[in-house]
C-alpha positions as CSV (number, residue, x, y, z in Angstrom):
1,M,-21.3,163.0,60.1
2,S,-20.7,160.2,58.1
3,H,-17.5,161.6,56.4
4,L,-16.4,162.4,59.8
5,S,-16.9,158.9,61.4
6,L,-14.7,157.5,58.2
7,G,-12.2,160.1,58.9
8,N,-12.2,159.2,62.7
9,L,-11.7,155.8,61.8
10,L,-8.8,156.1,59.1
11,N,-6.8,158.3,61.8
12,D,-7.4,156.0,64.6
13,L,-6.1,153.1,62.6
14,N,-2.9,155.3,61.5
15,R,-2.3,156.3,64.8
16,T,-2.4,153.0,66.3
17,G,-0.2,151.6,63.4
18,Q,-2.9,149.3,62.1
19,V,-3.0,150.7,58.6
20,L,-1.0,153.2,56.3
21,V,-2.5,155.9,54.9
22,S,-1.4,157.8,51.8
23,E,-4.0,160.7,50.5
24,G,-3.9,162.4,47.3
25,V,-6.0,165.3,46.1
26,T,-9.1,163.5,44.8
27,S,-8.3,160.0,46.5
28,L,-6.6,157.9,49.4
29,A,-5.2,154.5,49.7
30,V,-5.2,152.4,52.9
31,S,-2.5,149.5,52.9
32,D,-1.5,147.1,55.2
33,V,-5.3,146.4,56.0
34,M,-6.0,143.2,57.9
35,P,-9.5,141.5,56.8
36,E,-11.7,142.4,59.8
37,V,-10.5,146.1,59.6
38,V,-11.4,145.9,55.8
39,H,-15.2,145.0,56.7
40,N,-14.9,148.1,59.3
41,I,-13.5,150.5,56.5
42,A,-16.1,149.2,53.6
43,R,-18.9,149.7,56.1
44,S,-18.1,153.2,57.2
45,A,-17.4,154.0,53.5
46,T,-20.7,152.7,52.3
47,E,-22.4,155.0,54.9
48,A,-20.8,157.9,53.8
49,S,-21.4,157.0,50.0
50,W,-17.8,156.7,49.2
51,R,-16.8,154.6,46.4
52,F,-14.2,152.0,47.0
53,K,-11.9,149.1,45.6
54,I,-10.2,146.3,47.3
55,F,-7.0,144.8,46.2
56,D,-4.7,142.4,47.7
57,R,-0.7,142.5,48.0
58,E,-0.6,140.9,44.4
59,G,-2.7,143.7,43.0
60,S,-5.9,141.4,42.4
61,D,-9.3,143.1,42.7
62,Y,-11.4,141.8,45.3
63,E,-14.9,142.3,46.3
64,L,-15.8,142.8,50.1
65,E,-17.6,139.3,50.5
66,D,-14.4,137.5,49.2
67,V,-12.5,139.1,51.7
68,H,-11.9,136.3,54.6
69,E,-9.8,136.7,57.8
70,D,-7.5,133.7,56.9
71,F,-6.0,136.0,53.8
72,G,-3.4,138.5,54.2
73,S,-3.3,142.3,54.3
74,F,-5.5,144.1,51.8
75,R,-4.9,147.9,50.3
76,I,-8.3,149.9,50.0
77,E,-8.8,152.8,47.5
78,L,-11.1,155.1,48.3
79,E,-12.3,158.0,46.0
80,K,-13.4,161.2,47.7
81,P,-16.9,162.2,47.0
82,S,-17.7,165.2,44.8
83,L,-18.8,167.8,47.3
84,D,-21.1,170.3,46.2
85,A,-19.3,173.7,47.0
86,G,-22.2,176.0,46.3
87,S,-24.3,175.1,49.4
88,A,-23.2,174.3,53.0
89,T,-25.0,172.7,55.7
90,S,-26.9,176.0,56.6
91,G,-28.0,176.4,52.7
92,E,-26.0,179.4,52.4
93,P,-23.3,179.8,49.7
94,V,-19.7,179.0,50.4
95,L,-16.4,179.5,48.7
96,T,-15.0,176.7,46.7
97,A,-12.0,175.2,48.3
98,D,-9.0,174.5,46.5
99,L,-8.2,171.2,48.4
100,Y,-10.3,168.8,50.3
101,V,-8.3,167.0,53.2
102,V,-9.6,163.8,55.0
103,T,-6.9,162.4,57.3
104,E,-4.1,163.8,59.7
105,A,-1.7,161.7,57.5
106,G,-2.8,163.4,54.6
107,F,-2.9,166.7,56.0
108,R,0.7,166.4,57.1
109,S,1.8,165.4,53.8
110,F,0.0,168.2,52.2
111,L,1.8,170.5,54.6
112,R,5.2,169.1,54.0
113,K,5.0,168.9,50.0
114,G,2.8,171.9,49.6
115,H,-0.1,172.9,47.7
116,A,-1.2,175.7,45.5
117,G,-4.6,176.1,47.0
118,Q,-5.3,178.9,49.1
119,R,-8.5,177.6,50.8
120,W,-8.2,174.0,52.2
121,C,-11.1,172.3,53.7
122,V,-10.2,169.9,56.3
123,L,-12.1,167.4,57.7
124,G,-12.6,167.2,61.6
125,L,-10.7,170.6,61.8
126,G,-13.1,172.2,64.3
127,Q,-12.0,175.8,64.7
128,S,-10.6,177.4,61.7
129,F,-7.6,179.6,61.3
130,S,-5.7,181.3,58.7
131,S,-2.2,182.5,57.9
132,R,-0.9,185.1,56.0
133,A,-1.3,183.0,52.5
134,R,-3.9,180.2,53.3
135,A,-7.1,179.6,55.1
136,Y,-8.2,176.3,56.9
137,C,-11.6,175.2,57.6
138,E,-14.1,172.5,58.3
139,W,-15.5,170.7,55.3
140,G,-18.7,173.0,54.4
141,D,-17.6,175.9,56.2
142,A,-16.8,179.4,54.6
143,M,-14.1,181.5,55.6
144,E,-13.2,184.8,54.0
145,F,-9.5,186.0,54.3
146,S,-7.1,188.6,52.7
147,M,-3.9,187.8,51.2
148,A,-0.9,189.6,52.7
149,S,1.5,191.2,50.8
150,A,4.6,189.5,49.5
151,T,7.5,189.8,51.7
152,K,11.3,188.7,51.1
153,A,12.0,185.1,50.3
154,P,13.8,183.4,53.0
155,R,15.8,181.3,50.5
156,L,17.5,184.5,49.7
157,L,18.6,184.7,53.4
158,V,19.5,181.0,54.2
159,K,22.5,179.2,52.7
160,E,21.7,175.5,52.0
161,S,24.0,172.7,50.9
162,A,21.2,170.1,50.1
163,A,19.9,169.4,46.7
164,V,16.6,169.6,47.9
165,R,15.7,173.0,49.8
166,T,13.9,172.5,52.8
167,V,13.5,176.1,53.4
168,P,10.3,177.5,52.3
169,D,9.8,180.0,49.5
170,N,7.2,181.9,51.1
171,V,7.0,182.5,54.8
172,N,3.4,184.0,54.6
173,D,2.3,180.1,54.3
174,W,3.5,179.8,57.9
175,L,3.0,182.9,59.7
176,L,-0.6,183.1,61.6
177,A,-2.9,185.9,60.1
178,E,-3.2,188.9,62.7
179,G,-5.7,187.6,65.5
180,Q,-5.6,184.0,64.6
181,H,-4.9,181.3,67.5
182,L,-4.4,177.6,67.5
183,D,-6.1,175.5,69.6
184,T,-3.5,172.9,70.8
185,S,-6.0,170.4,72.1
186,N,-6.6,169.8,68.6
187,P,-4.6,167.2,66.6
188,L,-4.9,168.9,63.3
189,H,-4.0,172.4,64.9
190,R,-0.9,170.8,66.5
191,I,0.2,169.1,63.2
192,W,0.2,172.6,61.8
193,A,2.1,174.1,64.7
194,I,5.0,171.2,64.3
195,Q,5.1,171.9,60.5
196,A,5.1,175.5,60.9
197,F,8.0,175.6,63.7
198,D,10.2,173.4,61.4
199,A,9.7,175.8,58.6
200,L,10.0,179.1,60.5
201,S,13.1,177.7,62.3
202,R,14.8,176.8,58.9
203,C,13.9,180.6,57.9
204,L,15.8,182.1,60.9
205,A,19.3,180.3,60.4
206,N,22.4,181.4,58.7
207,E,23.3,177.8,57.0
208,I,21.9,174.4,56.8
209,D,23.9,171.4,56.1
210,S,23.5,168.8,53.4
211,T,21.6,166.6,55.4
212,G,19.2,169.2,56.7
213,A,19.3,168.2,59.8
214,T,21.7,170.6,61.4
215,L,21.1,174.5,61.6
216,T,23.9,177.0,61.9
217,F,23.8,180.5,63.2
218,K,27.2,181.9,62.6
219,G,27.0,184.3,65.7
220,P,29.7,185.0,66.8
221,P,30.3,182.2,68.7
222,K,29.1,179.7,66.0
223,L,26.1,177.6,67.3
224,N,25.0,174.4,65.5
225,L,21.4,173.1,66.5
226,T,20.0,169.9,65.5
227,V,16.6,169.4,64.4
228,G,14.8,166.7,66.2
229,D,12.0,164.3,64.6
230,M,9.5,166.9,64.0
231,E,7.8,164.8,61.5
232,Q,6.8,162.0,63.9
233,T,3.5,160.5,63.6
234,D,2.9,160.7,67.4
235,V,1.4,164.0,67.8
236,T,0.7,163.6,71.3
237,T,4.2,165.0,72.1
238,P,3.9,168.1,69.7
239,V,6.5,171.1,70.0
240,S,5.4,173.2,73.0
241,L,2.9,175.8,72.6
242,L,5.4,178.3,74.0
243,A,8.0,177.7,71.6
244,A,5.6,177.7,68.7
245,E,4.2,181.2,69.7
246,V,7.7,182.5,70.3
247,V,8.8,181.2,66.7
248,Q,5.7,183.0,65.1
249,E,6.7,186.1,66.9
250,A,10.3,186.0,65.7
251,A,9.7,185.0,62.2
252,A,6.9,187.8,61.9
253,W,9.2,190.4,63.3
254,V,11.9,189.5,60.9
255,F,9.9,189.2,57.8
256,D,7.2,191.8,58.5
257,N,8.9,194.2,56.3
258,A,10.8,193.1,53.1
259,R,13.2,195.9,53.0
260,E,14.2,195.6,56.8
261,A,14.2,191.4,56.6
262,E,18.0,191.0,55.8
263,V,19.1,193.3,58.6
264,K,16.7,191.9,61.3
265,H,17.8,188.3,59.9
266,I,21.4,189.0,60.8
267,L,20.5,190.6,64.1
268,L,18.2,187.7,65.5
269,S,20.5,184.9,64.0
270,A,23.7,186.5,66.0
271,E,21.7,186.7,69.2
272,I,20.5,183.4,68.8
273,A,24.1,182.2,68.9
274,R,25.1,184.3,71.8
275,S,22.0,183.4,74.0
276,G,23.3,179.7,74.6
277,R,26.8,178.2,75.8
278,A,26.8,174.9,73.5
279,D,25.1,173.3,70.9
280,G,22.0,171.5,71.3
281,V,18.4,170.4,69.9
282,L,16.6,172.7,68.1
283,N,13.3,172.4,69.8
284,E,15.0,172.7,73.7
285,Y,17.4,175.5,72.7
286,F,14.3,177.8,71.2
287,V,12.2,177.1,74.3
288,A,14.9,178.2,76.6
289,H,16.8,180.9,74.5
290,L,14.6,182.3,71.7
291,A,12.4,184.7,73.6
292,S,15.4,186.6,75.3
293,A,17.4,186.4,71.7
294,L,14.4,188.1,70.2
295,D,14.1,190.9,72.8
296,C,17.9,191.3,72.6
297,A,17.5,191.5,68.5
298,K,14.8,194.1,69.1
299,I,16.9,196.4,71.2
300,A,19.9,196.0,68.7
301,Y,17.7,196.8,65.6
302,Q,16.4,199.9,67.7
303,M,20.0,200.9,68.5
304,S,21.1,200.8,64.7
305,I,17.6,202.6,64.0
306,S,18.9,205.3,66.4
307,E,22.1,205.5,64.8
308,I,20.7,205.8,61.2
309,T,18.3,208.6,62.5
310,K,21.5,210.3,63.9
311,D,23.3,210.0,60.4
312,T,20.2,211.0,58.6
313,L,19.7,214.1,60.9
314,K,23.3,215.0,60.5
315,S,23.0,214.7,56.7
316,L,19.7,216.7,56.8
317,G,21.6,219.4,58.7
318,D,24.5,219.5,56.2
319,L,21.9,219.5,53.2
320,R,20.4,222.7,55.2
321,K,23.8,224.5,55.5
322,A,24.5,223.7,51.7
323,V,21.3,225.0,50.5
324,T,21.5,228.1,52.8
325,E,25.2,228.8,51.5
326,E,24.0,228.2,47.8
327,T,20.9,230.3,48.4
328,S,22.9,233.1,49.9
329,K,25.7,232.7,46.9
330,A,22.8,233.2,44.5
331,T,21.5,236.3,46.3
332,D,25.2,237.8,46.4
333,A,25.5,237.2,42.7
334,T,22.2,239.1,42.5
335,R,23.5,242.0,44.4
336,Q,26.8,242.0,42.6
337,A,24.8,242.2,39.3
338,V,22.9,244.9,40.5
339,A,25.7,247.1,41.5
340,A,27.5,246.3,38.3
341,L,24.2,247.6,36.4
342,G,23.7,250.6,39.0
343,T,27.5,251.7,38.5
344,S,27.1,251.4,34.6
345,F,23.8,253.4,34.9
346,T,25.8,256.0,36.9
347,A,28.6,256.2,34.7
348,G,26.3,256.7,31.7
349,L,24.6,259.9,33.4
350,G,28.0,261.2,34.2
351,L,29.0,260.9,30.6
352,I,25.8,262.8,29.7
353,V,26.4,265.5,32.2
354,A,30.1,265.9,30.9
355,R,29.1,266.2,27.4
356,V,26.5,268.9,27.9
357,T,28.6,271.0,30.5
358,T,32.3,270.5,28.7
359,Q,33.5,269.9,25.3
360,I,34.2,266.5,25.7
361,N,35.3,264.2,22.8
362,A,32.3,262.0,21.9
363,S,34.7,259.2,21.1
364,L,35.8,259.3,25.1
365,I,32.1,259.0,25.8
366,V,31.7,255.9,23.7
367,I,34.8,254.2,24.7
368,A,34.0,255.0,28.7
369,M,30.2,253.6,28.0
370,T,31.4,250.6,26.5
371,I,33.9,249.7,29.4
372,A,31.1,250.3,31.7
373,F,28.5,247.9,29.8
374,G,31.5,245.3,29.4
375,Y,31.9,245.3,33.1
376,A,28.1,244.8,33.6
377,L,28.0,242.3,31.1
378,L,31.0,240.1,32.6
379,S,29.4,240.3,36.2
380,V,26.3,239.0,34.7
381,I,28.0,236.0,32.9
382,S,29.8,234.9,35.8
383,G,26.8,234.7,38.0
384,R,24.9,232.8,35.4
385,K,28.0,230.2,35.1
386,F,27.8,229.9,38.9
387,V,24.6,229.2,38.9
388,S,24.5,226.6,35.9
389,I,27.9,224.9,37.8
390,Q,25.9,224.8,41.0
391,R,22.6,223.1,39.1
392,G,24.6,220.5,37.8
393,L,26.5,219.5,40.9
394,R,23.0,219.1,42.6
395,D,21.8,217.1,39.8
396,E,24.8,214.6,39.8
397,W,25.0,214.3,43.7
398,Q,21.5,214.2,44.9
399,P,21.2,210.4,43.8
400,K,24.4,209.6,45.4
401,L,24.3,211.7,49.0
402,Y,20.5,212.0,49.5
403,R,18.6,208.9,48.2
404,F,17.1,208.7,51.6
405,L,14.8,211.7,50.6
406,S,12.2,211.3,47.9
407,V,11.8,213.4,45.0
408,D,9.2,215.3,46.5
409,E,11.0,216.1,49.4
410,F,14.2,217.0,47.8
411,R,12.3,219.4,45.5
412,K,10.2,220.9,48.4
413,M,13.7,221.0,50.9
414,V,16.4,222.0,48.1
415,A,15.3,222.6,44.6
416,D,12.5,225.3,45.4
417,P,14.5,227.4,47.6
418,I,17.4,227.7,45.4
419,R,15.5,228.0,42.4
420,D,13.6,231.0,43.7
421,A,17.0,232.5,44.3
422,E,18.3,231.8,41.2
423,T,14.8,233.2,39.2
424,L,15.4,236.4,40.9
425,F,19.0,236.6,39.6
426,N,18.0,235.6,36.2
427,R,15.3,238.5,35.8
428,V,17.2,241.0,37.5
429,S,20.3,240.3,35.1
430,R,18.0,240.0,32.0
431,W,16.1,243.1,32.4
432,G,19.0,245.1,33.8
433,L,21.2,244.3,30.5
434,V,18.2,245.0,28.6
435,M,17.9,248.5,30.0
436,L,21.5,249.1,30.2
437,G,22.1,248.0,26.5
438,A,19.3,250.6,25.6
439,A,20.8,253.0,27.4
440,T,24.1,252.6,26.3
441,V,22.7,253.0,22.8
442,G,21.0,256.3,23.3
443,I,24.3,257.8,25.0
444,Y,26.1,256.8,21.9
445,V,23.7,258.8,19.6
446,F,23.7,261.8,22.0
447,A,27.2,262.0,22.2
448,F,27.4,262.6,18.5
449,T,24.1,264.5,17.6
450,Y,24.7,266.8,20.6
451,D,27.9,267.9,19.0
452,A,26.3,268.6,15.7
453,V,23.8,270.8,17.2
454,E,26.1,272.9,19.1
455,S,28.0,273.9,16.3
456,S,25.2,274.8,14.2
457,A,23.5,277.1,17.0
458,Q,24.0,280.5,17.4
459,K,26.2,281.9,20.2
460,P,23.7,283.7,22.9
461,A,23.6,287.7,23.1
462,T,24.8,287.7,26.8
463,E,27.8,286.1,25.7
464,A,31.0,287.9,27.6
465,V,33.1,290.2,25.2
466,K,36.8,289.4,25.2
467,P,38.9,292.2,26.7
468,S,40.5,292.7,22.9
469,E,37.3,293.4,21.4
470,R,36.2,296.0,23.9
471,P,36.1,299.8,22.4
472,M,38.7,302.2,23.5
473,L,38.2,305.7,24.4
474,K,39.4,308.6,22.8
475,T,41.5,311.0,24.6
476,P,40.3,314.5,24.3
477,P,42.5,317.4,23.1
478,A,44.6,319.4,25.6
479,G,43.0,322.4,27.0
480,R,39.3,321.7,25.9
481,G,38.2,320.1,29.5
482,A,34.6,319.3,30.1
483,E,33.6,320.7,26.7
484,S,35.9,318.3,25.1
485,R,34.7,315.3,27.2
486,S,31.1,316.3,26.4
487,E,31.9,316.3,22.9
488,S,33.7,313.0,23.0
489,F,31.0,311.4,25.1
490,P,27.5,311.8,24.0
491,A,24.9,312.8,26.4
492,D,23.0,309.5,26.3
493,S,26.1,307.2,26.9
494,V,27.3,305.8,29.9
495,E,30.5,307.6,29.8
496,G,28.7,310.8,29.1
497,S,26.8,310.3,32.5
498,Y,29.5,309.2,34.1
499,I,31.3,312.5,33.3
500,F,28.5,314.4,33.7
501,L,28.0,313.2,37.3
502,S,31.2,313.9,38.2
503,G,31.3,317.5,37.5
504,P,33.7,320.1,38.6
505,S,34.6,318.0,41.7
506,S,36.3,315.4,39.5
507,N,39.9,315.7,38.5
508,Q,41.1,315.8,35.0
509,I,40.9,312.6,33.4
510,Q,44.3,311.0,32.7
511,P,44.9,309.2,29.7
512,S,45.1,305.9,31.8
513,D,41.6,306.6,32.8
514,T,39.9,306.7,29.3
515,Q,39.1,302.9,29.2
516,I,36.4,301.6,30.5
517,F,36.8,298.7,33.7
């Protein structure tokens, strides 16, 4: 409690304007201290086991007993004690703090200037809280917190004309972590709320003038808001809790997602400019209009998302039609290849039948089969060329037209279905050409070898006798009759049997009837 007593004393003196406090990382300086106040501070520092030195205005070193009431003001330099961060008041191990803060003035100064530490121990803080990038707790307390992921830097969205930038580089330093709340009755919490309000308000503007005192929102219409004295030492009149909470909500909505931060920033800044009718003071304007502007910005963003969704659905519909068309074209190419191959096989079979049944020239068979094979080959080549062109167009336009689809989604929705159709075409055309080529070679060989076998084979016994080769019957001598016929035709011959069966009822054979058939 001795540390807290010293801190409270310094805060009370600083609030009433009796002293000026300047705090560093390892020490703090109290200036403009009157002699009677020097003894009070020295007494509290001794009870807290703090080492201190006393100087006059000329910088001369004084001992405490040398300080008298009739002297002028003094300056006291206090050295922060070396705290054991390995044990807390309960005896449990705690996390090592990156920064120890004693006074309200020091806390305000560190918040304004910034510090790289992620864990701040603030004397008299009471209720601990954390932002998305820092944790704030009481001296000796332990607090676990998780660092939020980085978001878009506000300095990329806000244009500043001043040489010294007032827009924070990391907005997570000022955004409360999820589930964290501030106690506005605590002066240290109010100091943090004031600094957060000022920093986050600057993150929502479009431009900041060279003095850093005017925030511009382009609108239309254009709006200029004047920044009030946000860094006053009188923390009894802070920014209202409502304004602080609304600014926290608005900034969290804008910078929650790095990819969407720019669009949301434009929408919110435009709605802030349209919400009021005239320029004003930042604090008062935000209290009156920021909540409604945030609601309008959310609605506008949802409408823009709906438009994007419609465009995306339309693009997906066009993509589905394109995939269906390409798949059907690949299937048509497969059908054409099958038809060409089937036609060529049929032509080859016809040529084989013609060669067997008729005396067709073998050279004509070769020419006809060559034409049929060439027709099938050209059909397959044209199909493969079409498939190759379509594949190249897909690779060229995919990153330009369908970047909203990931590689896996594009492969699943586009590449795989078309590849299946192309694979079927390639297999049919490849194996079809191989089989047709083998059949063509076989027909070539058959056309010439079959002719050689036919010329060397003997004629069949049942071959028809030409009329010129048939035997003529001899005409019997006149007056001989049947006897002469019997002599002319042996009894075992066909002619003799005919003459014998005809008998006496047959008329005399005329010379013109002596030929058989």
